[in-house]
C-alpha positions in Angstrom: 123.3 17.9 125.4 125.9 18.1 122.6 126.3 15.9 119.6 129.4 16.1 117.3 129.2 15.0 113.8 129.0 16.0 110.2 131.3 19.0 110.6 128.9 20.8 112.8 128.2 20.5 116.5 124.6 20.0 117.3 123.0 21.1 120.6 119.8 20.0 122.1 118.6 22.7 124.5 118.0 21.4 128.0 114.5 21.8 129.4 113.0 22.1 125.9 114.0 25.8 125.8 112.6 27.4 122.8 113.8 30.3 120.7 111.5 32.7 118.9 112.4 33.9 115.5 110.8 35.7 112.6 111.5 35.7 108.9 112.9 39.0 107.7 114.1 39.4 104.1 114.2 35.6 103.7 116.3 35.1 106.9 115.5 33.9 110.3 116.1 36.6 112.9 115.9 35.6 116.6 113.6 37.8 118.7 115.8 37.3 121.8 119.5 36.9 122.6 121.1 33.5 122.8 124.3 32.2 124.2 124.7 29.4 121.7 128.2 29.1 120.3 128.8 30.6 116.8 128.1 28.0 114.1 125.6 26.0 116.2 123.2 24.1 114.0 119.6 24.2 115.0 116.6 22.1 113.9 113.7 24.4 113.4 109.9 23.7 113.3 107.3 26.2 112.0 104.7 27.1 114.6 101.3 25.8 113.3 98.3 27.0 115.1 96.0 24.3 113.7 96.0 20.8 112.4 94.2 18.8 109.8 93.1 15.9 112.1 89.6 14.5 111.5 87.4 13.4 114.4 88.6 9.8 114.3 92.3 10.8 114.2 91.7 13.3 117.0 90.0 10.5 119.1 93.0 8.2 118.5 95.4 11.0 119.5 93.5 11.6 122.7 93.4 7.9 123.5 97.2 7.6 122.9 97.8 10.6 125.2 95.7 9.1 127.9 97.7 5.8 127.7 100.9 7.8 127.7 99.9 9.7 130.8 99.0 6.5 132.6 102.3 4.9 131.6 104.2 8.0 133.0 102.2 7.8 136.3 103.2 4.1 136.5 106.8 5.0 136.1 107.1 3.5 132.6 109.2 6.2 131.2 112.0 6.5 128.6 114.8 9.1 129.1 114.3 12.0 126.7 118.0 12.4 125.9 118.1 8.7 124.9 115.1 9.2 122.5 116.6 12.3 120.9 120.0 10.7 120.5 118.3 7.7 118.8 116.4 10.0 116.5 119.4 12.1 115.6 121.4 9.0 114.9 118.9 8.0 112.1 119.6 11.2 110.2 
């Protein structure tokens, strides 16, 4: 999916494709080739192996995930492209 705006074209990778990169000399360096166009803007998230949830927060998270799975099985879904487009429009 492609979004135009703010002088840069933004791409959302289909199928939640991820790209691995490492920091070298203060710069992000991709560990694999990409075919994204030159100048493509990416939103990056740092991989965090843990979290700081306490037991009550974790229980709420798991209950929310169970409800979400039940909704998906019941066909109560929201198109991912629509959600991402809404979130990007808020920026």
